[in-house]
MISENU-413361 format. One line per 2 residues: their letters; for each residue x, y, z of C-alpha. Coordinates in Angstrom, 1 decimal. Example, Ala and Ser with C-alpha at 12.3 -4.5 7.8 and 13.67 -1.06 7.14 Angstrom:
<nodes>
as = 12.3,-4.5,7.8 | 13.7,-1.1,7.1
</nodes>
This chain:
<nodes>
mp = 0.0,0.0,0.0 | 1.4,3.5,-0.9
tv = 1.9,6.1,1.8 | -1.5,7.6,2.4
ll = -2.7,10.7,4.3 | -5.8,9.5,6.0
ls = -8.3,11.9,7.5 | -10.8,10.3,10.0
rq = -12.6,11.5,13.1 | -14.5,8.3,13.5
pl = -13.8,6.2,16.7 | -11.4,3.4,16.0
ta = -13.5,1.1,18.2 | -16.5,1.6,15.8
rp = -14.6,2.0,12.5 | -11.6,-0.3,12.7
lq = -9.4,1.3,10.0 | -6.5,-1.0,11.1
qw = -8.5,-4.0,9.9 | -9.7,-2.3,6.7
ld = -6.2,-1.5,5.3 | -3.6,-4.1,4.3
hp = -0.7,-2.1,5.8 | -2.1,0.5,8.1
qd = 1.4,1.3,9.3 | 2.0,3.0,5.9
al = -0.9,5.5,6.6 | -0.4,8.9,8.1
li = -3.6,9.2,10.3 | -5.0,12.6,11.2
tt = -7.5,12.1,14.0 | -8.7,13.3,17.4
pk = -8.1,12.2,21.0 | -11.8,11.4,21.3
av = -11.6,9.1,18.2 | -8.8,6.9,19.8
dg = -10.2,6.9,23.3 | -10.1,3.3,24.4
ae = -8.0,2.3,21.4 | -4.6,3.8,22.3
dv = -2.9,0.5,21.9 | -4.3,0.1,18.4
la = -3.2,3.6,17.5 | 0.4,2.9,18.7
as = 0.6,-0.5,17.0 | -1.2,0.2,13.7
fp = -0.7,3.9,13.1 | 2.7,4.9,14.4
rh = 2.5,7.8,11.9 | -0.3,9.8,13.4
rl = -1.3,13.3,14.5 | -3.8,14.0,17.1
vd = -5.7,17.3,16.8 | -8.2,18.9,19.2
dy = -9.9,21.2,16.7 | -10.4,18.6,13.9
hg = -12.4,21.0,11.6 | -10.2,24.0,12.2
wa = -8.1,25.4,9.4 | -4.9,24.8,11.4
te = -5.6,21.0,11.1 | -5.5,21.3,7.3
el = -2.1,23.2,7.5 | -0.8,20.5,9.9
ae = -2.0,17.7,7.6 | -0.2,19.3,4.6
aa = 3.0,19.7,6.4 | 3.0,16.1,7.7
ar = 2.1,14.8,4.2 | 5.1,16.6,2.7
ay = 7.4,15.4,5.5 | 6.4,11.7,4.9
gv = 6.1,12.0,1.1 | 2.5,10.7,0.8
sl = 1.2,9.8,-2.6 | -2.5,9.6,-1.9
va = -5.1,11.4,0.3 | -8.1,9.5,1.7
st = -11.0,10.3,3.9 | -13.8,8.5,5.7
se = -16.5,11.2,6.3 | -18.5,13.6,4.1
sd = -17.1,16.5,6.1 | -13.6,15.7,4.8
vl = -14.4,15.3,1.1 | -13.6,18.9,0.2
ra = -10.7,19.1,2.6 | -9.1,16.0,1.0
ar = -9.6,17.5,-2.4 | -7.9,20.7,-1.4
lr = -4.9,18.8,0.0 | -4.6,16.8,-3.2
ar = -4.5,20.0,-5.2 | -1.9,21.5,-2.9
lg = 0.2,18.4,-3.0 | -0.3,17.6,-6.7
lp = -1.8,14.2,-6.0 | -4.4,12.2,-8.0
gq = -7.9,11.4,-6.8 | -11.2,13.3,-6.5
di = -10.4,17.0,-7.3 | -12.0,20.2,-6.1
as = -14.5,20.5,-8.9 | -15.8,16.9,-8.3
at = -15.7,17.2,-4.5 | -17.6,20.5,-4.7
ay = -20.3,19.0,-6.9 | -20.8,16.2,-4.5
rd = -20.9,18.5,-1.5 | -22.6,21.7,-2.6
kv = -26.3,20.9,-3.3 | -26.7,23.9,-5.5
vm = -23.8,23.0,-7.8 | -25.0,19.4,-7.7
ke = -28.5,20.2,-8.8 | -27.2,22.6,-11.5
ca = -25.1,19.8,-13.0 | -27.9,17.3,-12.8
qa = -30.5,19.6,-14.2 | -28.3,20.6,-17.2
ag = -28.0,16.8,-18.0 | -31.8,16.4,-18.0
vr = -32.2,14.9,-14.5 | -35.4,16.1,-12.8
vp = -34.8,18.2,-9.7 | -37.1,20.3,-7.5
af = -37.3,24.0,-8.2 | -34.3,25.4,-6.2
aa = -32.2,28.5,-5.6 | -29.3,29.7,-3.6
vd = -30.2,31.7,-0.5 | -27.5,34.3,0.1
sp = -29.8,36.9,1.6 | -33.4,37.2,3.0
qd = -34.5,38.6,-0.4 | -33.5,35.4,-2.1
ll = -35.8,33.3,0.0 | -38.6,35.8,-0.3
df = -38.2,36.0,-4.1 | -38.3,32.1,-4.3
vd = -41.5,31.9,-2.3 | -43.1,34.7,-4.3
tn = -42.3,32.7,-7.5 | -42.9,29.1,-6.3
gl = -45.2,29.4,-3.3 | -45.1,27.5,0.0
pv = -44.3,25.0,1.3 | -40.5,25.0,0.8
vv = -37.5,23.5,2.5 | -34.4,25.5,3.4
kp = -31.2,23.5,4.1 | -27.4,24.0,4.3
ra = -25.8,23.6,0.9 | -23.1,21.4,2.4
ga = -25.2,19.8,5.1 | -25.5,16.1,6.0
ga = -27.8,13.9,8.0 | -30.8,16.3,7.7
eg = -29.0,18.7,10.1 | -30.2,22.3,9.8
va = -33.1,21.4,7.5 | -36.2,23.7,8.0
fl = -39.7,23.2,6.5 | -41.5,26.4,5.8
re = -45.2,25.8,5.3 | -46.7,29.3,6.1
pa = -45.5,32.9,6.2 | -44.9,32.7,10.0
di = -42.3,29.9,9.4 | -40.3,32.2,7.2
td = -40.2,34.8,10.0 | -39.2,32.1,12.5
ff = -36.4,30.9,10.2 | -35.0,34.5,9.9
ar = -35.2,34.9,13.7 | -32.9,31.9,14.2
er = -30.1,33.5,12.2 | -28.0,34.6,15.2
gs = -28.2,31.2,16.9 | -27.7,29.0,13.8
ev = -24.7,26.7,13.7 | -24.4,27.3,10.0
py = -23.8,31.0,9.4 | -26.5,32.9,7.3
lp = -23.8,33.9,4.8 | -23.5,33.8,1.0
gq = -22.7,30.3,-0.2 | -24.1,28.5,2.9
wm = -27.9,28.0,2.2 | -30.4,27.0,-0.4
ve = -34.1,26.6,-0.8 | -36.2,24.2,-2.8
sl = -39.8,23.3,-3.4 | -41.1,20.2,-1.6
ah = -41.1,17.1,-3.8 | -43.7,14.4,-3.4
gd = -43.5,10.6,-3.7 | -41.8,7.7,-2.0
fh = -38.3,8.5,-0.8 | -35.5,6.2,-1.9
hv = -31.7,5.8,-1.6 | -29.2,4.2,-4.0
dg = -25.8,3.1,-2.7 | -22.8,1.6,-4.4
im = -19.4,2.2,-5.9 | -18.6,4.6,-8.8
qd = -15.4,5.3,-10.8 | -14.6,7.8,-13.5
gr = -18.2,8.9,-14.1 | -19.8,5.5,-14.2
vv = -21.5,3.1,-11.7 | -19.4,0.0,-10.8
hs = -22.3,-1.5,-8.8 | -25.3,-0.3,-6.9
wp = -28.7,-1.1,-5.5 | -31.7,1.0,-4.6
ar = -33.8,0.8,-1.4 | -37.0,2.5,-0.2
yt = -36.9,4.5,3.0 | -39.7,3.9,5.5
gg = -39.5,7.5,6.7 | -37.9,10.8,5.9
la = -34.8,11.7,7.8 | -35.7,15.3,8.6
er = -39.2,14.3,9.5 | -37.8,11.7,11.9
vr = -35.9,14.3,13.9 | -38.8,16.7,14.0
en = -41.6,14.2,14.8 | -39.7,11.5,16.8
lh = -40.4,8.8,14.2 | -38.7,5.5,13.3
tg = -36.8,5.3,10.0 | -35.3,2.6,8.0
si = -35.2,1.1,4.5 | -35.9,-2.0,2.5
ll = -33.9,-3.1,-0.6 | -36.0,-3.1,-3.7
ap = -36.7,-6.3,-5.6 | -34.9,-6.9,-8.9
de = -38.1,-7.1,-10.8 | -39.6,-3.8,-9.6
at = -39.8,-1.1,-12.2 | -38.5,1.4,-9.7
th = -35.3,-0.6,-9.3 | -34.4,0.0,-12.9
tl = -35.7,3.6,-12.9 | -33.4,4.5,-10.0
qr = -30.4,2.7,-11.4 | -30.8,4.6,-14.7
mt = -31.2,7.9,-12.8 | -28.1,7.1,-10.7
ad = -26.0,6.5,-13.8 | -27.2,9.8,-15.3
vi = -26.4,11.8,-12.2 | -23.0,10.3,-11.8
aa = -22.2,10.9,-15.5 | -23.4,14.5,-15.1
lp = -21.2,15.5,-12.2 | -17.4,16.0,-12.5
pa = -15.9,12.5,-12.2 | -13.3,11.1,-9.9
ph = -10.6,8.8,-11.4 | -10.4,6.4,-8.5
pl = -13.3,4.3,-7.2 | -15.5,6.0,-4.5
af = -18.5,4.9,-2.5 | -21.7,7.0,-3.2
hl = -25.1,7.5,-1.6 | -27.9,9.0,-3.6
ea = -31.4,10.0,-2.4 | -34.4,10.6,-4.7
wv = -38.2,10.7,-4.7 | -40.3,8.7,-7.1
gp = -43.9,10.0,-7.5 | -47.0,8.5,-9.0
dg = -45.8,9.3,-12.5 | -42.8,7.0,-11.9
ip = -40.2,9.7,-12.8 | -37.5,10.1,-10.1
vl = -36.6,13.5,-8.7 | -33.1,14.0,-7.3
ce = -32.7,15.0,-3.7 | -28.9,14.7,-3.4
ia = -25.9,12.5,-3.9 | -22.7,12.2,-1.8
sr = -19.3,10.7,-2.7 | -19.2,8.6,0.5
ag = -20.9,5.5,1.8 | -24.4,5.8,3.2
gs = -24.6,6.4,7.0 | -26.5,4.8,9.8
li = -27.2,1.1,9.0 | -27.3,1.4,5.2
gd = -23.8,0.0,5.0 | -24.8,-3.0,7.1
qy = -27.8,-3.6,4.8 | -25.5,-3.7,1.8
ir = -23.1,-6.1,3.5 | -26.0,-8.5,4.2
af = -27.2,-8.3,0.6 | -23.9,-8.3,-1.4
gv = -21.1,-9.1,1.0 | -19.5,-5.7,0.5
hl = -18.8,-3.1,3.2 | -19.1,0.2,1.2
ar = -17.3,2.4,3.7 | -14.4,-0.1,3.8
eg = -14.5,-0.6,0.1 | -14.5,3.2,-0.6
lr = -11.6,3.8,1.7 | -9.5,0.9,0.4
aq = -10.1,2.2,-3.2 | -8.9,5.7,-2.2
cg = -5.8,4.0,-0.8 | -5.0,2.3,-4.1
lp = -6.2,-1.1,-3.1 | -8.4,-3.3,-5.4
lt = -12.2,-3.5,-5.3 | -13.8,-6.6,-3.9
lt = -16.8,-6.4,-6.3 | -16.2,-5.1,-9.8
tq = -19.5,-6.0,-11.6 | -23.2,-5.3,-11.1
pa = -25.0,-8.1,-9.2 | -28.2,-9.2,-10.7
ap = -30.0,-9.3,-7.4 | -29.4,-9.2,-3.6
sr = -28.7,-12.6,-2.0 | -31.9,-12.1,0.0
sv = -34.3,-9.3,0.6 | -33.1,-7.2,3.5
gh = -34.5,-4.3,5.5 | -33.9,-2.4,8.7
vl = -35.5,0.1,11.0 | -34.1,2.4,13.7
lp = -36.5,2.5,16.7 | -36.6,6.0,18.2
pg = -35.7,6.9,21.8 | -38.6,8.2,23.8
hg = -38.7,10.7,26.6 | -37.7,9.3,30.0
vf = -35.7,6.4,31.5 | -35.3,3.6,29.0
vp = -36.7,0.2,30.1 | -36.2,-2.2,27.1
pa = -38.2,-5.4,26.7 | -37.3,-8.2,29.0
ap = -37.4,-11.0,26.4 | -35.8,-11.3,22.9
cp = -37.7,-10.2,19.9 | -39.9,-13.3,18.8
vp = -40.4,-12.3,15.2 | -38.6,-14.9,13.0
dt = -35.6,-13.9,10.8 | -35.1,-10.6,12.7
el = -32.1,-9.3,14.6 | -32.7,-6.6,17.3
tl = -29.8,-4.7,18.7 | -30.0,-2.3,21.6
mr = -28.3,1.0,20.9 | -29.0,2.6,24.3
ka = -28.3,1.0,27.6 | -31.1,0.2,29.9
gt = -31.6,3.0,32.5 | -30.4,5.7,30.1
hc = -32.5,8.9,30.3 | -33.5,9.9,26.8
hg = -34.9,13.0,25.2 | -36.4,11.8,22.0
ve = -34.7,11.8,18.5 | -31.8,14.3,18.5
sa = -30.2,13.4,15.1 | -31.1,11.4,12.0
ad = -29.1,8.4,13.2 | -30.3,8.5,16.8
aa = -32.0,5.3,18.0 | -32.8,3.2,21.0
as = -32.5,0.0,19.0 | -32.2,-1.3,15.5
vf = -33.9,-4.2,13.8 | -32.8,-6.1,10.7
ae = -35.1,-8.4,8.8 | -34.3,-10.9,6.0
ad = -36.7,-12.9,3.8 | -37.2,-14.1,0.3
tt = -39.4,-11.1,-0.7 | -39.6,-7.4,0.1
da = -43.2,-7.9,1.3 | -42.1,-10.5,3.8
ve = -39.4,-8.2,5.1 | -41.8,-5.3,5.4
sr = -44.2,-7.5,7.4 | -41.5,-8.8,9.7
la = -40.3,-5.2,10.4 | -43.9,-4.1,11.2
da = -44.3,-7.1,13.6 | -41.0,-6.3,15.3
me = -42.0,-2.6,15.7 | -45.4,-3.6,17.1
ww = -43.8,-5.9,19.6 | -41.2,-3.3,20.6
nr = -43.8,-0.6,21.2 | -45.9,-3.0,23.4
ht = -42.9,-4.1,25.6 | -40.7,-1.0,25.8
rw = -41.3,1.6,28.6 | -40.0,5.2,29.1
e = -40.4,6.0,32.8
</nodes>
């Protein structure tokens, strides 16, 4: 493995980079003390070349990473999180290294640039506009009406998303300007009309403007709505004979062809609506693996860990799967069960629904305050079956059992 500058703030206990790479000792790891807490022995043994930084997202960290990369003569830059996509591209440009460049990284991070590229290629997108001032939002509403959704252009995980359904919501949004984590500055925000239809995601591996392999799934709930309304969320892989399967695969290929390509393989995660007319509408696409349990779902269906695969490819290592599977090995679905309000008392007995696997994600006795982020959950359930209908039925039975036997005191 070549010497790689690796940016990662993920805990080594949850994302075992030392197991994902053939020779982790060749990597120069930039991470945080929190990420290696409890794994100091792994850090010392597997990543003797490392730098610990307290302010991971600060500009000084980027300067430190460049200096360390030059000192060790790195030949590739890799990252494991969406927040590092642009940073990694900037470092490649500064160091003169191959990989996803700034134009490609920007298109996969900035939702306005992304939708401009997709729309120019004939992909359907909602009406949208950049919001660089209050007038931009007011002008958009005057033209397109309410409701609308306002979101950070480089956001992830539904953070900062605001649904504006009536004029008072616009006033409330403006009033949050001083307390917003994302500054109300030019280049930071966008607005778009609400799209309607079933919400889906497509995940896989891409290279040089084409799809290497992918598979679509249908969400069982919207991510932003989950945070706002304390709902469950999850997804179920589509069957190979569903018309929507082929529709979404074609759209994914069109979107990836429309955006500036990256020469090396990368994982991707696309989201789209499909309405009654059967035409997909792009929500967004990211050049990283899907979060939450989407990666685990892909492993169960195709034996490929997309986050691991994407990182290894960035490090110059070969892909495990290089062709498009005809179908998943089995139909697979999952659901994240939301935390309630109060002290968590989980069911005393195992989940009795066949072919399901329930995992607690909060300890018994934890005091919870509802859903605080898109991936927040008290427990997860995976279900497998021969058909998507059977998976959906098993997940519904598991949720009903959970709701009957779980208490929040």
